[in-house]
LORO-88978 format. One record per residue: residue number from 0; x, y, z of N, C-alpha, C in turn. Coordinates in nm, 3 decimals, always signed. Layout:
// residues N
NUM|X|Y|Z|X|Y|Z|X|Y|Z
...
// end
This chain:
// residues 191
0|+1.178|+1.277|-3.368|+1.138|+1.156|-3.299|+1.231|+1.124|-3.182
1|+1.356|+1.150|-3.195|+1.453|+1.118|-3.091|+1.423|+1.188|-2.959
2|+1.387|+1.319|-2.958|+1.360|+1.384|-2.829|+1.244|+1.319|-2.753
3|+1.142|+1.274|-2.825|+1.028|+1.211|-2.759|+1.068|+1.080|-2.692
4|+1.152|+1.001|-2.757|+1.194|+0.874|-2.698|+1.283|+0.898|-2.575
5|+1.362|+1.006|-2.577|+1.445|+1.039|-2.461|+1.355|+1.077|-2.343
6|+1.249|+1.153|-2.369|+1.156|+1.190|-2.263|+1.087|+1.066|-2.207
7|+1.042|+0.978|-2.294|+0.976|+0.855|-2.250|+1.070|+0.770|-2.166
8|+1.193|+0.758|-2.212|+1.292|+0.679|-2.138|+1.320|+0.743|-2.001
9|+1.328|+0.875|-1.996|+1.353|+0.944|-1.870|+1.238|+0.922|-1.772
10|+1.114|+0.926|-1.822|+0.999|+0.904|-1.736|+0.998|+0.762|-1.679
11|+1.041|+0.666|-1.759|+1.046|+0.527|-1.711|+1.139|+0.514|-1.590
12|+1.247|+0.592|-1.588|+1.340|+0.585|-1.476|+1.296|+0.671|-1.358
13|+1.227|+0.780|-1.385|+1.187|+0.871|-1.279|+1.062|+0.828|-1.204
14|+0.966|+0.765|-1.269|+0.841|+0.728|-1.204|+0.860|+0.641|-1.081
15|+0.945|+0.537|-1.086|+0.964|+0.459|-0.963|+1.021|+0.542|-0.849
16|+1.101|+0.642|-0.879|+1.157|+0.726|-0.774|+1.053|+0.818|-0.713
17|+0.953|+0.855|-0.791|+0.849|+0.944|-0.743|+0.739|+0.873|-0.667
18|+0.720|+0.744|-0.689|+0.605|+0.674|-0.631|+0.600|+0.678|-0.478
19|+0.712|+0.668|-0.402|+0.698|+0.679|-0.257|+0.642|+0.814|-0.214
20|+0.684|+0.921|-0.279|+0.632|+1.053|-0.243|+0.483|+1.062|-0.274
21|+0.442|+1.003|-0.385|+0.301|+1.007|-0.422|+0.218|+0.933|-0.319
22|+0.261|+0.813|-0.278|+0.183|+0.738|-0.181|+0.183|+0.807|-0.045
23|+0.295|+0.869|-0.009|+0.301|+0.940|+0.117|+0.206|+1.059|+0.116
24|+0.198|+1.129|+0.003|+0.105|+1.241|-0.007|-0.038|+1.194|+0.011
25|-0.072|+1.077|-0.042|-0.209|+1.028|-0.024|-0.236|+1.000|+0.124
26|-0.135|+0.956|+0.197|-0.152|+0.936|+0.340|-0.169|+1.070|+0.412
27|-0.091|+1.169|+0.372|-0.106|+1.302|+0.428|-0.244|+1.360|+0.398
28|-0.291|+1.336|+0.276|-0.425|+1.383|+0.238|-0.532|+1.315|+0.323
29|-0.514|+1.185|+0.348|-0.611|+1.112|+0.430|-0.614|+1.167|+0.572
30|-0.496|+1.194|+0.628|-0.490|+1.248|+0.764|-0.544|+1.391|+0.769
31|-0.519|+1.467|+0.665|-0.573|+1.602|+0.663|-0.726|+1.599|+0.653
32|-0.779|+1.503|+0.577|-0.925|+1.487|+0.570|-0.981|+1.452|+0.708
33|-0.909|+1.366|+0.781|-0.950|+1.334|+0.918|-0.947|+1.460|+1.004
34|-0.842|+1.538|+0.990|-0.827|+1.661|+1.068|-0.946|+1.755|+1.046
35|-0.994|+1.764|+0.921|-1.108|+1.852|+0.891|-1.237|+1.801|+0.955
36|-1.246|+1.671|+0.984|-1.366|+1.613|+1.046|-1.367|+1.631|+1.198
37|-1.253|+1.667|+1.255|-1.240|+1.668|+1.400|-1.238|+1.810|+1.456
38|-1.294|+1.824|+1.574|-1.282|+1.946|+1.651|-1.168|+1.923|+1.750
39|-1.079|+2.019|+1.761|-0.956|+2.004|+1.838|-0.936|+2.126|+1.929
40|-1.013|+2.136|+2.038|-1.007|+2.257|+2.122|-0.873|+2.278|+2.193
41|-0.793|+2.174|+2.210|-0.665|+2.191|+2.279|-0.546|+2.190|+2.182
42|-0.574|+2.197|+2.053|-0.471|+2.208|+1.948|-0.368|+2.096|+1.946
43|-0.409|+1.973|+1.973|-0.314|+1.862|+1.964|-0.277|+1.832|+1.819
44|-0.357|+1.880|+1.725|-0.332|+1.855|+1.582|-0.273|+1.976|+1.511
45|-0.223|+2.073|+1.584|-0.174|+2.195|+1.521|-0.056|+2.171|+1.428
46|+0.021|+2.065|+1.449|+0.136|+2.037|+1.362|+0.096|+1.969|+1.231
47|-0.031|+1.935|+1.215|-0.077|+1.864|+1.095|-0.091|+1.963|+0.980
48|+0.019|+1.992|+0.916|+0.027|+2.090|+0.808|+0.021|+2.019|+0.673
49|-0.087|+2.037|+0.597|-0.101|+1.966|+0.469|-0.002|+2.012|+0.362
50|+0.070|+2.122|+0.385|+0.165|+2.169|+0.284|+0.300|+2.097|+0.293
51|+0.322|+2.019|+0.399|+0.447|+1.944|+0.412|+0.447|+1.826|+0.316
52|+0.565|+1.779|+0.280|+0.577|+1.670|+0.183|+0.510|+1.543|+0.233
53|+0.527|+1.512|+0.360|+0.461|+1.395|+0.417|+0.427|+1.422|+0.563
54|+0.341|+1.339|+0.620|+0.296|+1.363|+0.758|+0.388|+1.307|+0.866
55|+0.504|+1.259|+0.829|+0.592|+1.192|+0.926|+0.649|+1.287|+1.031
56|+0.640|+1.416|+1.009|+0.689|+1.513|+1.107|+0.577|+1.562|+1.198
57|+0.455|+1.517|+1.174|+0.341|+1.561|+1.254|+0.341|+1.490|+1.389
58|+0.299|+1.562|+1.492|+0.284|+1.500|+1.623|+0.174|+1.396|+1.618
59|+0.189|+1.289|+1.694|+0.092|+1.180|+1.707|+0.089|+1.088|+1.586
60|+0.183|+1.105|+1.493|+0.194|+1.020|+1.374|+0.331|+0.955|+1.375
61|+0.335|+0.823|+1.357|+0.461|+0.751|+1.349|+0.471|+0.687|+1.211
62|+0.589|+0.698|+1.152|+0.612|+0.640|+1.019|+0.723|+0.537|+1.024
63|+0.725|+0.452|+0.923|+0.834|+0.354|+0.910|+0.949|+0.417|+0.831
64|+1.051|+0.340|+0.801|+1.169|+0.393|+0.731|+1.138|+0.434|+0.587
65|+1.024|+0.392|+0.534|+0.983|+0.431|+0.398|+0.885|+0.548|+0.398
66|+0.872|+0.614|+0.512|+0.780|+0.728|+0.528|+0.634|+0.692|+0.508
67|+0.597|+0.570|+0.546|+0.457|+0.530|+0.545|+0.404|+0.539|+0.688
68|+0.285|+0.593|+0.703|+0.223|+0.606|+0.834|+0.190|+0.466|+0.887
69|+0.245|+0.433|+1.004|+0.218|+0.301|+1.063|+0.144|+0.312|+1.197
70|+0.138|+0.433|+1.252|+0.073|+0.448|+1.381|+0.012|+0.587|+1.393
71|-0.110|+0.591|+1.447|-0.179|+0.716|+1.474|-0.222|+0.712|+1.620
72|-0.159|+0.796|+1.704|-0.181|+0.797|+1.849|-0.256|+0.923|+1.891
73|-0.387|+0.914|+1.895|-0.467|+1.028|+1.937|-0.557|+0.991|+2.055
74|-0.516|+0.891|+2.131|-0.592|+0.852|+2.249|-0.592|+0.963|+2.353
75|-0.708|+0.982|+2.418|-0.722|+1.077|+2.527|-0.673|+1.217|+2.488
76|-0.716|+1.263|+2.370|-0.669|+1.391|+2.316|-0.774|+1.500|+2.316
77|-0.890|+1.474|+2.376|-0.996|+1.575|+2.385|-1.044|+1.622|+2.247
78|-1.050|+1.529|+2.152|-1.100|+1.563|+2.019|-1.242|+1.507|+2.003
79|-1.316|+1.568|+1.914|-1.451|+1.520|+1.883|-1.472|+1.530|+1.733
80|-1.582|+1.471|+1.687|-1.613|+1.473|+1.545|-1.647|+1.333|+1.498
81|-1.618|+1.304|+1.373|-1.649|+1.173|+1.315|-1.529|+1.121|+1.237
82|-1.533|+0.993|+1.207|-1.432|+0.930|+1.121|-1.491|+0.913|+0.983
83|-1.406|+0.911|+0.882|-1.453|+0.893|+0.745|-1.378|+0.783|+0.674
84|-1.422|+0.750|+0.554|-1.362|+0.640|+0.477|-1.219|+0.667|+0.433
85|-1.175|+0.792|+0.437|-1.040|+0.825|+0.391|-0.931|+0.756|+0.475
86|-0.964|+0.715|+0.596|-0.863|+0.645|+0.678|-0.816|+0.516|+0.611
87|-0.896|+0.460|+0.524|-0.857|+0.337|+0.454|-0.739|+0.359|+0.360
88|-0.704|+0.484|+0.332|-0.588|+0.513|+0.248|-0.456|+0.493|+0.322
89|-0.463|+0.474|+0.452|-0.343|+0.451|+0.533|-0.311|+0.302|+0.530
90|-0.275|+0.252|+0.414|-0.261|+0.108|+0.391|-0.152|+0.040|+0.473
91|-0.060|+0.116|+0.528|+0.048|+0.057|+0.609|+0.021|+0.070|+0.759
92|-0.093|+0.129|+0.795|-0.125|+0.154|+0.935|-0.130|+0.024|+1.015
93|-0.062|+0.024|+1.130|-0.061|-0.091|+1.218|-0.138|-0.066|+1.347
94|-0.139|+0.058|+1.393|-0.208|+0.092|+1.518|-0.290|+0.219|+1.499
95|-0.418|+0.209|+1.531|-0.508|+0.324|+1.527|-0.561|+0.343|+1.669
96|-0.508|+0.443|+1.738|-0.538|+0.470|+1.878|-0.621|+0.598|+1.888
97|-0.751|+0.583|+1.904|-0.841|+0.698|+1.914|-0.927|+0.690|+2.040
98|-0.883|+0.615|+2.138|-0.960|+0.590|+2.259|-0.978|+0.716|+2.344
99|-1.083|+0.713|+2.428|-1.114|+0.818|+2.526|-1.116|+0.958|+2.466
100|-1.199|+0.975|+2.365|-1.225|+1.105|+2.306|-1.375|+1.122|+2.302
101|-1.424|+1.206|+2.216|-1.567|+1.230|+2.203|-1.607|+1.213|+2.057
102|-1.552|+1.110|+1.993|-1.579|+1.084|+1.852|-1.710|+1.008|+1.841
103|-1.793|+1.048|+1.748|-1.927|+0.989|+1.736|-1.951|+0.941|+1.593
104|-2.073|+0.899|+1.567|-2.108|+0.849|+1.435|-2.078|+0.701|+1.422
105|-2.089|+0.653|+1.301|-2.062|+0.511|+1.275|-1.913|+0.488|+1.254
106|-1.870|+0.368|+1.286|-1.732|+0.328|+1.257|-1.727|+0.296|+1.108
107|-1.641|+0.362|+1.032|-1.637|+0.338|+0.887|-1.603|+0.193|+0.853
108|-1.684|+0.132|+0.768|-1.658|-0.006|+0.726|-1.527|-0.016|+0.649
109|-1.482|+0.094|+0.592|-1.357|+0.096|+0.516|-1.235|+0.065|+0.602
110|-1.246|+0.078|+0.734|-1.134|+0.041|+0.821|-1.100|-0.108|+0.805
111|-1.196|-0.186|+0.758|-1.172|-0.328|+0.732|-1.075|-0.354|+0.620
112|-1.034|-0.250|+0.546|-0.936|-0.263|+0.438|-0.792|-0.243|+0.485
113|-0.774|-0.211|+0.611|-0.640|-0.186|+0.665|-0.574|-0.319|+0.703
114|-0.522|-0.388|+0.605|-0.472|-0.526|+0.620|-0.357|-0.541|+0.718
115|-0.284|-0.434|+0.745|-0.169|-0.442|+0.837|-0.204|-0.405|+0.981
116|-0.330|-0.372|+1.005|-0.372|-0.326|+1.138|-0.354|-0.436|+1.243
117|-0.281|-0.403|+1.349|-0.257|-0.494|+1.461|-0.342|-0.454|+1.580
118|-0.356|-0.323|+1.603|-0.433|-0.273|+1.717|-0.532|-0.167|+1.673
119|-0.657|-0.185|+1.715|-0.763|-0.088|+1.686|-0.831|-0.055|+1.818
120|-0.801|+0.062|+1.871|-0.855|+0.105|+2.001|-0.945|+0.226|+1.981
121|-1.075|+0.200|+1.983|-1.175|+0.305|+1.966|-1.262|+0.319|+2.091
122|-1.220|+0.260|+2.200|-1.302|+0.257|+2.321|-1.316|+0.397|+2.383
123|-1.423|+0.413|+2.462|-1.444|+0.537|+2.534|-1.481|+0.656|+2.447
124|-1.558|+0.634|+2.343|-1.607|+0.740|+2.256|-1.759|+0.735|+2.254
125|-1.820|+0.782|+2.148|-1.965|+0.778|+2.134|-2.004|+0.715|+2.000
126|-1.926|+0.617|+1.954|-1.959|+0.550|+1.828|-2.094|+0.481|+1.841
127|-2.168|+0.479|+1.731|-2.299|+0.415|+1.730|-2.310|+0.327|+1.606
128|-2.418|+0.255|+1.597|-2.437|+0.163|+1.486|-2.374|+0.028|+1.517
129|-2.357|-0.050|+1.414|-2.307|-0.187|+1.430|-2.155|-0.195|+1.414
130|-2.100|-0.301|+1.469|-1.959|-0.333|+1.445|-1.949|-0.376|+1.299
131|-1.864|-0.312|+1.219|-1.857|-0.347|+1.078|-1.813|-0.492|+1.054
132|-1.888|-0.564|+0.972|-1.851|-0.701|+0.934|-1.720|-0.703|+0.856
133|-1.688|-0.590|+0.794|-1.564|-0.581|+0.716|-1.440|-0.599|+0.802
134|-1.453|-0.587|+0.935|-1.339|-0.610|+1.024|-1.286|-0.752|+1.011
135|-1.365|-0.841|+0.955|-1.319|-0.979|+0.935|-1.201|-0.986|+0.838
136|-1.177|-0.880|+0.761|-1.062|-0.875|+0.671|-0.934|-0.833|+0.739
137|-0.939|-0.800|+0.866|-0.821|-0.754|+0.939|-0.744|-0.873|+0.996
138|-0.683|-0.951|+0.910|-0.620|-1.077|+0.949|-0.501|-1.060|+1.043
139|-0.439|-0.943|+1.048|-0.326|-0.918|+1.138|-0.371|-0.867|+1.274
140|-0.500|-0.838|+1.289|-0.551|-0.773|+1.411|-0.532|-0.862|+1.533
141|-0.473|-0.803|+1.637|-0.453|-0.873|+1.764|-0.532|-0.810|+1.876
142|-0.557|-0.678|+1.868|-0.625|-0.605|+1.974|-0.741|-0.525|+1.915
143|-0.861|-0.554|+1.959|-0.980|-0.482|+1.915|-1.058|-0.441|+2.038
144|-1.055|-0.311|+2.068|-1.124|-0.258|+2.186|-1.226|-0.155|+2.140
145|-1.352|-0.191|+2.156|-1.463|-0.104|+2.117|-1.553|-0.074|+2.237
146|-1.508|-0.107|+2.355|-1.591|-0.092|+2.476|-1.623|+0.055|+2.504
147|-1.729|+0.073|+2.585|-1.772|+0.206|+2.629|-1.805|+0.300|+2.514
148|-1.890|+0.253|+2.425|-1.945|+0.332|+2.316|-2.096|+0.314|+2.317
149|-2.162|+0.343|+2.208|-2.306|+0.325|+2.194|-2.338|+0.229|+2.081
150|-2.256|+0.127|+2.064|-2.274|+0.032|+1.954|-2.397|-0.055|+1.977
151|-2.464|-0.092|+1.869|-2.583|-0.176|+1.874|-2.566|-0.294|+1.780
152|-2.665|-0.381|+1.780|-2.658|-0.499|+1.694|-2.587|-0.613|+1.764
153|-2.540|-0.706|+1.686|-2.472|-0.823|+1.743|-2.325|-0.822|+1.704
154|-2.249|-0.909|+1.769|-2.108|-0.927|+1.733|-2.106|-1.006|+1.603
155|-2.048|-0.952|+1.498|-2.048|-1.023|+1.370|-1.977|-1.158|+1.379
156|-2.044|-1.263|+1.335|-1.983|-1.398|+1.333|-1.858|-1.401|+1.246
157|-1.851|-1.311|+1.149|-1.734|-1.306|+1.060|-1.604|-1.282|+1.135
158|-1.613|-1.222|+1.253|-1.492|-1.193|+1.331|-1.424|-1.319|+1.384
159|-1.494|-1.431|+1.381|-1.432|-1.557|+1.427|-1.318|-1.599|+1.335
160|-1.309|-1.537|+1.216|-1.200|-1.569|+1.123|-1.069|-1.498|+1.161
161|-1.072|-1.413|+1.260|-0.952|-1.338|+1.301|-0.868|-1.425|+1.394
162|-0.787|-1.510|+1.337|-0.713|-1.609|+1.414|-0.605|-1.548|+1.504
163|-0.560|-1.427|+1.476|-0.457|-1.362|+1.557|-0.513|-1.279|+1.672
164|-0.645|-1.267|+1.680|-0.708|-1.182|+1.781|-0.680|-1.234|+1.922
165|-0.621|-1.149|+2.005|-0.587|-1.185|+2.143|-0.671|-1.109|+2.245
166|-0.709|-0.985|+2.212|-0.788|-0.903|+2.303|-0.909|-0.852|+2.225
167|-1.027|-0.877|+2.282|-1.152|-0.833|+2.221|-1.242|-0.782|+2.332
168|-1.274|-0.651|+2.329|-1.357|-0.593|+2.434|-1.465|-0.507|+2.370
169|-1.590|-0.547|+2.391|-1.705|-0.471|+2.343|-1.800|-0.442|+2.460
170|-1.749|-0.449|+2.581|-1.833|-0.427|+2.699|-1.887|-0.284|+2.700
171|-1.996|-0.266|+2.776|-2.059|-0.135|+2.793|-2.102|-0.072|+2.661
172|-2.168|-0.150|+2.579|-2.237|-0.106|+2.458|-2.380|-0.156|+2.470
173|-2.457|-0.143|+2.366|-2.595|-0.192|+2.367|-2.608|-0.307|+2.267
174|-2.515|-0.402|+2.274|-2.514|-0.514|+2.181|-2.614|-0.620|+2.224
175|-2.661|-0.698|+2.128|-2.755|-0.805|+2.157|-2.714|-0.929|+2.079
176|-2.782|-1.039|+2.104|-2.752|-1.163|+2.032|-2.653|-1.249|+2.108
177|-2.614|-1.356|+2.045|-2.523|-1.451|+2.110|-2.378|-1.411|+2.085
178|-2.293|-1.454|+2.175|-2.150|-1.428|+2.161|-2.088|-1.545|+2.087
179|-2.013|-1.519|+1.980|-1.949|-1.629|+1.907|-1.854|-1.707|+1.999
180|-1.843|-1.836|+1.974|-1.751|-1.920|+2.052|-1.648|-1.987|+1.961
181|-1.654|-1.962|+1.832|-1.560|-2.021|+1.737|-1.430|-1.940|+1.733
182|-1.328|-2.001|+1.674|-1.202|-1.931|+1.654|-1.147|-1.875|+1.782
183|-1.093|-1.753|+1.779|-1.031|-1.695|+1.898|-1.131|-1.668|+2.010
184|-1.260|-1.661|+1.978|-1.360|-1.631|+2.080|-1.371|-1.742|+2.184
185|-1.329|-1.862|+2.150|-1.330|-1.972|+2.246|-1.233|-1.952|+2.360
186|-1.134|-1.862|+2.341|-1.032|-1.837|+2.443|-1.064|-1.718|+2.532
187|-1.163|-1.636|+2.494|-1.193|-1.515|+2.572|-1.281|-1.548|+2.691
188|-1.257|-1.478|+2.801|-1.345|-1.497|+2.915|-1.476|-1.423|+2.888
189|-1.584|-1.478|+2.933|-1.717|-1.426|+2.900|-1.751|-1.291|+2.964
190|-1.702|-1.255|+3.081|-1.740|-1.123|+3.134|-1.696|-1.013|+3.041
// end
């Protein structure tokens, strides 16, 4: 009986030490899943090696002192493909910069789960469909640029709950309906 209790006690002390590596691996897995969805003719993602312990050494990825991914800078990188729900696993992400590429498909509603997101720049791609209503959960969001895509539908009224929103650009899409004037939208210029 004694050896089993020693093992249990050892696991109690070791599990907290292992948890940062486990969460970092899930972030690496999420980024590798993104990598598989993208075409990269100029090899900007060649450093994205899934066999590394964490993605903090990859180009275009910035991490905090706890090795959590906080920034993804792939703007103007000549990549194409689609985004998937796995990006929601980047729970510490603050900036998602994917502007001026050739990314298409719908914007994953799961991005609305990224509670720490401050900047979301998806402009200059070929995204289609509606702006996800789930973006209303991005309470830290200050910059939302979705301009120059193929988005349709209306601007979700739920976005008026984003009290920190300072920049909102959805120009050059195929949106319809009225523009909200509540919350931060009352401060934006109409053009």
